[in-house]
N, C-alpha and C positions, 0 to 999 in steps of 0.2 A: 504493500500500500504506500510505497514511496516514503516511508517514515512518518506518514500522517496519522492522526488520531481521529477515529470516528466518534460521534456522540455516544456517550455511555449507554443509553437505552438500546442503541443499535448493536453495540459491541457485545453486550452480555448474552445476546441470543444467538450469536453465530454458531456456537457449539451445538445448538439444537437443530441446525439445518442439515438434513441428510443429503448426501451427494446425488447429483442428477445423473441420469443416464446420458452418456456423452453422445449417443447416436440418435438420430431422428427415426421415426417409424419407417420411412423408406429405406434408410440404411439398415435397419434391423431386419426387416421382413422381405426385402428384395422382391423377388418375383411374386410372392404372396401378396405383398402390398399392391403391386401393379394390378394383379388379378382382382383384388377386392375393389379397388377404385374404378377400374375400367368396366367392371361388370355391375357397378352401382349396387353393391350389396346393401348400402345405406343410401337413402335419398339425398342426404347431405354429405359431401365428401369430408367434412370436418368431423363427422361422427367417429369414423374409424381411427383417425389419428389421435383422438382423445380417449380411446379405449385403453383399459389396463390389461396387460397379459395375465392369464391365470397361471402360466408356467414360465420358466425361463425362456426368453425369446429364441434362443438357439434350439431348444427342444421343440418349440412350436414350429420353427422352420423345417427342422428334420422331419417332424410328423407330417407336415404338408407335403414335402417332397416325396415321402414314401407312400402317400395316399392319393395324391391329386390325379394320378392317371388310372386309378382303379375304376372299374365299372360302377356307375351310380354315385360317384363322388359328389357330394353336395357342399359347395363352397360356403353358402350362407350358414349351414348347420355347423361346418367346421369352425367358422369364425365365432359363432355363438358358444361353441364348446370351449374355445381357447382364449376368448377375450371377454372381459367384463365391460359392458357399455356404461358410460357415465350416465347416471340418472340424477336429474335435478333434485336436490333435497326437498322433501315434501314441506309445504308451507300452508298454514291456515290463513295467510294474508288475504283479506278482501278489502276493497275500497269501502270506506265508511262514509255514508252520505252526510254525516254531520261534520266531517272534516273539510277544512278549506284545502285548496290546492297545495299551499305551503305545508300544511299539517300532513297531508297525504305523502308528500315527498319526505318529510321527516320520518314518517313511519316506514318508508321503503328502505332507508339506509341499513337497518339490521338484516333485512331480507337479502340485500345485495352484498353483505359483508361476508368474507370468507376468512376463517381462522386457521392458521397453519397447524395441521395435525400430522398424522402419519401419511405421507404422500404415497400413492400406489407405487410399489417398486417397479422400476424399469418402464414407467409410463412416460409420456411426453411432457408431463408437467414439471416445470422447474421449481423446486422448493424455494420458499421465501421465509425470512425470519419473523415477519410481522403480519398482522391482519391487513386485509386490503378489500377494496370495493370493486366488484366486477360490473361491467356495463349492463348485463342482463341478457335474456334470450339465449341464443346459441353461444354467446361470448361469456364463457364461464371461467376466465382467467383474467389477470390484471393486464391492461393495455396501456401503452406508454402515453400517447397524447390524450387519450380519453381521460386519463387519471387527473390531469391538470384541471379540466373542466368539472370533473367530479369533486375535486378538492375545493373548488369555489363554493359549492353547495355545502360541503362538510364544514367549511369555515363559517358559513352563514348559520348553520345548525349548531354551532358551538362544539363540534366534534374535533377538538384540537388534537386529541390522542390519535385519531385515525389519520389526520393530516400528517403528523410526525411519523406515524408508522409507515404510511405509504411512501413518503419521501425517503425514509431509511431503507425500504425495500429497493428503491431505485439506486440508492447509494451502494447497497450490497451488490446489485446486478452489475453496476459499473466496475466495482472493485473485483468482481468474480470473472466477468466476461469481457471487460474493457469497453462496454457500451451498454445502453439500455435496449434490450431486444424489443421488437414489435409487441410481443406479449411473453408471458413466462411459460413458454413451450419450447421444446428443443427445435421444432420445425420453424420457429421464428428467429433463431439465433443468428441467421445469416443476414439479417437486416434490422434496422431500427425503425423509428418513426420521427415525425417532426420534433426537433430537440427543444423540449419545454421544461427540462429540469431546472434551468435558471429561473423560470417563471414560478415554479413551485416554491422554491426556497424564499422568494420574495414575500410569500404569504406569512412566513414564520416571523420575520421581524416586525411586520405590521401588527401581529397579534402577540408579540413578545414571547413566542413559543421557544425560540432558541436563536442563536446567531447564525445568519446566513453564511458567514465566513467559515463555519464549521464544515461546510460542504465544498470548500474551495478545491481540495485535492480531487474530488470527483468531477467537478466542473472542468478542471484542466484535463483530466483523463478522457472525458467525453469529447472535449474539443479536439484532442489528439486523434480520436477515432474518426471524426468527420474530416480532419485535415490530413489524414495519412497519405504520404507520398507527394504532397503539394510542393515541398521544397526542391524536389528533384525534377520537376516538370519544366520543359521548354515551351515557348509559345506554340499553341496548337495541339499540345499533348494533354492526355487525361490519365488519371489513375484512380480507380475506385470512385470516390465521391467528389473528386477535385478535377477541375478543368482550368488550365492556364490559357487565357485568351491571347489574341494577337498582340495586344498592347502590353502583355506581361502580367495583367491582373489575374488573380485566382478567384473564381466563384465556384459554387458547389451545385451538385446535382444529386438526385436520389439514385440509389444503387442497391444491389443485392449480391452477395458473394457467390451465390449459386446461379446456375443457368439451366435449371431443370424445372418441370412443372411444380407449382406450389403444392405441397403435400395436402394442405387443407382444401385445395380446389383442383385436384389433380386432373380429373376427367375434363373439367371445364377448360383448363389451360391446354390440354392436348387438342381438344376440339377447336379452340381458338387458333392455335398454331397451324393446324391443318388448312385453315382458310387463308393463310399468308403465303406469299411467294418468297419470303425471306427465310434464312436459316432458322429452324425451329428454336435453337438455343438463344438466338437474339430476341425472338419473341418472348420466350420464357423469362429472360433477364429483364426485359422491359415491363412485363406483367408484375414481376416481383418488385421492381423498383417503384412501380405505381402503387403497390401495396405499402411500401415504405412511406410514400407520400401521405398516406391516410385518405387520399382522394381516390379510392379504388371502386369505380373508375370514373373518368371524366373526359369530355371532349378535349380538355386542355392538354392531354397526353397523346391525342390521336392525330395521325396524318389525314385520315378521312373520318369525319364525325360519325359516319354510319357504320364503321367497321372497327371493332375492338382489336382485330388482328393487325390493324395499322398502327398500333401503339408504338411510341418511340420515346418513352420517358427519359431514358438515359441521354438523349440528345438535347434535353431541355434544362435550362438553368432557371429554377423556379423563384418567383418573387418571395413567396412566404418562407421557404427554406433559408434563403440568404438573409432575409430580415431577421429571422430567429437566431441565426449564427452571429449576426451583428450584435444582437442583444446579449448573446453568450459572451462574446468578446468584451463588451462593455462591463458585463457583470464580473468577469474575471479581473478586469482592470480595477474596478471599484473595490472589490474584496481584497485584492492584493495590496491596494493602498491602505486599507483598514489594517491589514496584517503587518504593515511596515515594509513591504517589499516594493520599493519605488521602481526598481528596474523592471520587474514583471509588470507592474501597473503601466508603465510607459510603453512597454512592448505591446501589450494588448490594446491600449488606446490607439497605437499606430495601426495595428491590424484592423481595428474597427473602422478607423477613418479611411483606410485603404479600401475596405469593403464598401463603405458609403459612396466613395468616389466611383467605384466600379459599378455599383447599382445605378447611380445616376447616369453613367455613360451607357450602360447596356440595357437596363430594365426600365428606365423612365422614358415615356413617349410624350413629347410636348404636343404633338398633333392630336393624340387621343386624350390627353389630360389624365393619364393613368400610368400605373406601373404594369408592365407586361412581361410575361416569361420570355426568355431569349433562347432561340435555337442556335446552339453554338456550332453545330455541324453545317447548317445552312447560312450561318452568320447573319441572322436577321431576327427581329422580334416576332413573336407569335401575334397574330392579329386578334386572338380571342380575348375578350374582356372577362375577367373572373373576380370573384370576391376576394381572392388572394391579394389584390392590389391595395387592400386596406391594411395589410400587415405592416408595411413601412410606417404607417401612422401609429399603429398599435405599439411598435417598439421605439417610436419617436426618432426615426432617422430622416423623415421627410422634412423639407423646408416649408415655411408657412404658405408660400404661393403654390407649391405642389399639393399641399393638403387641401387648399381651397379648390384647386382643379379636380382633385380626386372626389371631393364632396359633390361638386357639380355633376361629375360623370356618374357617380352612384345615383344621385337624385334623378337623373335623366334616363339611365339605362338599366340599373340593377335594383331599383326600389320596386318590389312587388307588393300586391295587396296584403300578403301575409308576412312580410318581412324582407330581409335582404336575400336577393336571388344569388344562386351559386355561380351561374354563368348565364350567357345570353342564348345558349344553344338548347333547343327543346326537342330535338328529334334524334338524339343519339341513342336513346335506350339505356344510358348509363345513369346510375343513381346520383352522381355528383354533377348533375346538370339540371336545368329547368325540367319540370316545375318544382323540384324538391328544394327545401331549405333545411339547414343544419344548425343546431345550437352553437357549436364552436365558432362558426362563421359570424353568427349574430353577435356573439360576445366580442370577438376581435374587431368587428366593424363598429359596434357601438362605442367600445372603449377607445379605439383609434380616433374616431371622430371627436369624441369628447376631449381627447388630449390636445386637439387643435381648436377648441372652442366651437366646434360644429354641433352644438347641443340640440338645436332644433331637429336636424336630420337624425341624430342619434336617438333622440326621444321618439321620433316617428317610427324608426325601426323597432325600438323596444315595444312601443304600443301595439304595433301590428303583429309582432312575434308572440307577445303574451296573449293576444286575442286568438291567434292560431292554436296555441297550445291549450288555452282554456276551453275553446270550443270542442276540441276532440276529447278533452278530459271529461267534460260534462256529458258528451255523447256516449263515450265508451269506457269511462272510469280508468283511464290509464295514460301514461306518457310513453312516447315511442321514439325510435332512433332518428327519424327524419319525417318531415311534413311537406305536404303539398301547400304551396303558398297562395292558395285561393280560398276565400270564405266558403265554408260548408263543403269543402272537397272531401273526397274519400281518402283511402290510404295511399301513401307514397309508394311508388314502385321503382322498377329499374334495378340493375345489379344482379348479383349471382344468388341471392337468397331471399326468402320472404322478409317482410317487415318485422323488426324485432321490437319487443316492448321491454320495459324496465324503468327508464333507460338512463344509465348513468350520467352522460354528459347533458342530456336534456334536463334531468333533475337538477343538476348543479347550476347550470346557467339560468334556468327558469327561477330557481329559488332566489338567486342574487338579484335578478331583474324585478321580481315581485317586490322585494324589499326596497328597491330604488324607486319604484312607482306605486306607492301605497294606495293611491286613489284608483288604480286601474281595476276594471271590473273582474279581471282574472283573480284578484285577491278574494273575491266574494263567491266565486263559483264553487259548486259542490258536485260530487260524483252523481251522475244520473239526474241532475236538475238543470234543465236547459234554461239559461238566463241571459245569454248574449243577444 
């Protein structure tokens, strides 16, 4: 741990964490894994990779190889015999018609909280030392960028112990694996998600939970993960998540260290790659990189809006990723100064300023009045307008005039009846496009606009979003992963799986926004009582 000391509550639990299986399900079960996924033994590809083996995996694979060619072999029966499917723990939770929306969310936190106990041996789950909150639905593990938005709600609910526990889990993951995986599963270890750890620890000092500088070693280690190989690149070269541009600047992209189908979406990725005329491993890499972005999937990553197989995530330098890395650089600089390391503080201030200049040069569009993703292979900005353009405001790297231009563009092109639209594209079939809206983007947009005094537009997005969430809650007694941004609309669609309810980041963002707008009708809505 580079000689650093972790906060005491984190350190004392390390001995209780059992070692994880170093292999993913595809590595473990080889041709058995392929057969199960390609024959759709389970309707959702994620089900099998979350199963726990009843025997040692090597014995299961030996049994499969000895029996698979016998007459009458039943693959589904074999899987049921040798694997234990994860079952969601039974819950007697029901929506209480006497509870407000905020009270309903407060009651959901215990339902979504997982407590580290004996992890299933040789399963894909990565053990963690502390309690954590899962998103809900099919997402039964801790996810990286989801967790920040969940923590906003935990903060509002006074759950400071869970705030600290979850951040300590991420510190543990960084120290153990060198980065925060997409989620705490072995099949997620080859990628991360938008780097929001720096945002998490900001919550601590606001609430006097602990010193943010306690996590400086982990912040630096995470930064090293994202910048791996940057110093050795020449103009026009790339390595993992870094690209050195023609002018010598370094900006980042999303990446995944594997170029095979995602294990949790194996069949889906194979079918997508078959529709492309590119090498299948390139398609797989770009699908995986799209998953690292958190926007899985969106027209912003596609060459052709109508074809997922045209995905080219690794060719794109995203606005939001580079904004968050700017925030990470500034956070390291500030905390280094607090710790008395002036040289480190100056180094990271210089890095942040260099990134700001590069973002202005490559990602700012004066003609569009917006920040746009940059295609470094084609050496031009992407034409697609997305809600990611508000992230530079959120991390305070935009200039005042740029912020005004962004606000005008949002007002004219991305303000939907139900909140902040994700993109302008509505015919892609992907879930991170119109007509869907997402809680994390509402939060980033609202906070970013408020940072630059655009309170009227921020308030309008807040009001529209709360109405959207409140209407569905009154109609169906639940909060969901994403919403259609039209009044009275049905369920959001698109993507690879059905709509999920629960739902962690919607709960967290909504709870904070309700508190900020106490007069909004959503504060008075009740389950099953139509009042809007």
